[in-house]
N, C-alpha and C positions, 0 to 999 in steps of 0.2 A: 403567167406565161401560157400561150395558146399553141395548140397543135396546128401546124400549117396545112395539114391534110384535111382534118375534120373540124377544126376550130374548137377542139375539146381542151380541157384543162390539163396541164402537165404537172405530174407529181414526181417527187424524188424517191425512187425505189432503189433497191440494191444494185440493179443493173444500170441505173442512170435515170435521166429524165424520161418518163414514160407517159404516154397519153392515157387518160382515164377512160376515154371512150373507145378508141380503136386499138389501144395497146401497143402502138409503135414506139420503139425506143429511139430517141432523138439525140442522145449524147451520153457519154460516160462521165459521172461525177465522182471524184475521189474524195471521200469524207475522212476526217480524222478518226483515230481509234477512240473508242469509248473509254472513259476513265471515271474513277470516282476519287474525290479529293479527300485527303486526310491532312488538313492544314496544320502546320507546326506553329504553335503559339509564340515561340521565341523568334524564329526567323521569318515567319509568314511566307513560307514556300510550300509547294506541293511535295508530297512524299513520293519516293520511288515506287510505292505500292499502288499508285494511281492507275498504272497500266494493267489491264486485265489480260491474263493468259488463259487459254482454254485448258481446264483441268489443273492448272498450276503445276505443270510438270517442269522439272529442272531444264529440260531441253527446249522449253518454250518461254521460260521466264528470263528476261535479261534487263537488268537495271541500267546497263551501259548503253542500251539502245540497239546494239548489234554485237555479233560474236566476232572474235578474232579467228578467222578461218573457220573450218567446219567444227561442229560440236565434238568434243573428245579427241581432237587431233592435236598432237603435241609437237609436231615438227613444222616449221614455218618457212615460207618463201617470200621474196620481195615481189614487186610488180612485174619484174622480168622473169619470174619463176626461177630465180637463183636462190639457193639455200643461204639462209642467214648465217652469220658467223656464230661460233659457240657462245660468246658472251651475249649476243642478241637473242639467241635461242633461249638461254636461261632467263633473260629479261622478259620476253614475251610469254614464256611458260609461266613465270611467276605472276605476271599480270593477268593472264587468262584463268589459271586454275587456282590461284590463291585469292586475289582480290575479287575477280568477277564471280567465281564460284561461291565464295563465302558471302558475298553481298546478295547473291540470289537466294541463298539459304534463308537469310534474314530471320534467324531464330526459329526456323521452321524445319530444322534438320530431322526431327523425329517424324514429322508428318511425311516429308519426302521419302524418308527411309521406309515407312510403312507402305507408301504408294508403290515404291519399287518392289517391296516384298510381295505385295498383292499381285503385281503384274507377273512376277516370276512364278509364284505358286499357281496363279490362274492359268498360265501357259502350260505348266506341268500337268495340271488336272484337266486340261482341255475345257475350261469353263467358257461360257459365252461372254463376250464383252459387256453385255448388259448385266450379267451376274456380277462381274467384277466391279462395275460402276455402282451397282446396288450395294455391294459389300462396303465400298469406300464411303458411300453416303451413310450407311448404318453406323460405321465406325466413327465418322465425324460427328454424327448426332449424339452418340453415347459419350464421346469425349467432351463435347461442349456442354452437355447436360450435367456431366459429372463435375466439371470445373465450376459450373454455376453454383452447385451445392457445396463447394469447398471440399470435395472429397478427392483423394488421391487415386490415381490409376495404377494398379499393381503391375500390369504387364501390357504394353501396347501390342506386342506380337501376338499374345493370346487373344486380344480383342479382335484383331483383324482375322485371326484364324476362326473365331466364332462367327464373325460377320460373313466370311466366305462360306462357312458351313450353312448358315441361314440362307444366303443368296443362292447357293447351289440347290437347296431344297425348293426354293421358290421358282427357279428358272429351269430346273431339270427334274420335274415331277415324275417322269417316266423312268428315270435312272439316276436318282440322286447319289451324290458322293457320300460315303460313310465317314464317320468321325475318325476311324482308324486310318483311313487313307489320307485324310487331311493332316493328321498328326505325323504319319510316317513321311509325307512329302516335306513337311516343315523340318523334321529331324534330319532328313537326307541333305538338307541345305544348311545345316548348322544351327537351327533354332530349337530350343528346348521347349516343345509344346506337347502336352499330354492331354488325354481325354478328360481327365478331371478338371483341367484348367478351362476347357471349353464348357463343361457342365457348370463350372463356377461362374462363368461370365454370361451364361444364357439368361438368368433372371434380370441382369442389367439391361439387356436388349429388350426383354419383354416389358420392362418398366418404362424405359425412356422412349422406345419406338412403338409401343402399343402393338406388339406382334402377337397374333393369335393364329397358330398353325397346328394342324392335326398331326399326330404321330404317323409316320409312314409305316404301312404294313409290309408284309413279305412279298406281296404280289407286285409291288412297284419295282422290285429288284429282279424279277424273273426275266424280263426282256434283256436286261443287261447281262445277266449270267448266261442266257442262251446265246447271245452274240459272242461272248468270250469262249463258250464251249464249242461253237461251230467253227472257229478258226484255230482251235488247239490241235497241233500235229499229232499228239499222242492219241487223242480221241478219234481223229480221222483215220489213223492206222487201225485202231481197234474196230472202228465202224466198218471199214472195208473187209476186215477179217470175219466179222460176225454177220453182216447184212449183205455183203457183196455189192450188187448193182443198184440197191435202193438209194434214192436221192437223199442227201443229207438235209436240205431244207424241209422236205416233207416230214422226216423223222423229228426234226427240231420243233416244228409247229405242233405235231401231235404230242410230243413230250411236254411242251409248254402248256397246252390245253389240259393235259392230264394232271400236271403239277398244280395248275390253278384250281381244279376241282378238289384236289387233296387239301390245299390250303383253306378252301371254303368249308371243308368238312371239319376242320379243327376248331374247337370251341374258342371263343374270344379270350377267356381267362388264360388258357394254355398258350395262345399266341402272344399275349402281352407279357407273359413271364419269360419269354425266350428272345434271343437275338434275332431280329427279322431277317437279316442278311444270311445268317447261318441256316435259319429255318427254311428260307427259300432254296438254298443249296440242297438241304436234306429232302425237300419235297421233290426236287428233280431226280434225286437218287431213288426215292420211293416210286415216282412215276415210271421210271425205267423198269423197276422190279415188277410193277403191276402190269405193264405192257408185255413184258417177257412171259409172265404167267398166262396172260390172256391169249397170246399167240403160240405158246408152246415152244418158244425159242430161248436161246441163251441171252443173258443180260449183256448190254453193250457197255454200260458204265460200271466201274468199280469205285469204291470210296477213294482210292489212291488217284485214279484218273480224274475224278471230279475235283478232288482237292488240288491237283496240279493245275487244272484249267481255271478254277475260280479263285484260287488263293486262300481258300478256307482249309483249316487243318482237318485231316481225316478223322481224328478222334472227336472233333466238334460235330462233324456230320454224323458220325456214328452215335454220339450222345443224343442229338436232337431227333434222329430217326428212331432210336430205340425207346426214348422216353415219351415222345409226343406222337409221332406218326404211326409207328408200328401197332400200338394198341388200338388206334382208330381203324386201321386196315383190318385187324382181326375182327373187330365188331362188325364192320361192313361185310366181311366174308361170311361170318356166322349168320348174319341176317339173310344174305343171299342163299346160303345153304338151307336155312330153315324155310325160306319161301319156296325154293325149288322142290323140297321134299314134300310139301303139301300138294 
């Protein structure tokens, strides 16, 4: 076929017949859906699995070819928009949700349940869509590799929890989600997921997916903690009482910079021996203490206010501050005093 405008060759693209020279679209061509064949040796027919659905979600997979009314709608009308009789309502409800729904599951109920759980947890944690898709890919890869070796999967829910944890670290490097937050989100929705289960499943992901990621330090959590602190009403009231008309963003930026310096001064063995999230919160408390001493003013933050804003227990902040950060601050102060005396 030739283009009547420039006599170029016409090719079939998604938008229709398009000229390869001038790019003019000359007509729309409706092509059949792509499919893959799974022939049945007994009946020599194509399986219902031949039609490809994006993501294989339950709301996009239909072996009957079309839905009876809208998805998840259980009350039906005729072509004149009159409600059906009660016996017809029962009949079509059974046809739609018993036969059609179960046929779409096609022995994939576990997988679809995990996909639904991943969507709910991802929305609750505000994960990016790419992170959720990455988690589903890692989960599917581990499940297929485990079945090839003939091993049993102890818990599919803990597997998707581990996959979400890994994906959140890959796509949210500046503010990753902690293991405790993932576990608490799962438990709030009725799933028994604990931190030990995620740590148990991590070697399987490293083995089958070839993952090599570095351990996140405390500094990657600082920006997230600062954002949480800047919108906390208790902190804002305390800040107005202590600093008056000073701008909150300026104070937050200075506090974050000072907390970063404190974390850099902590030796690596001491950092690795502590929880990075709690250590980041303790560094914020220490930074406010150092700034108050330098300016001769009262501290804005207390351990209770910081614990209320960040969700970290006050005794955990006190333990990390007293055991790790306070000795380092004393050494730095002693060095400065010795230098000034000379």
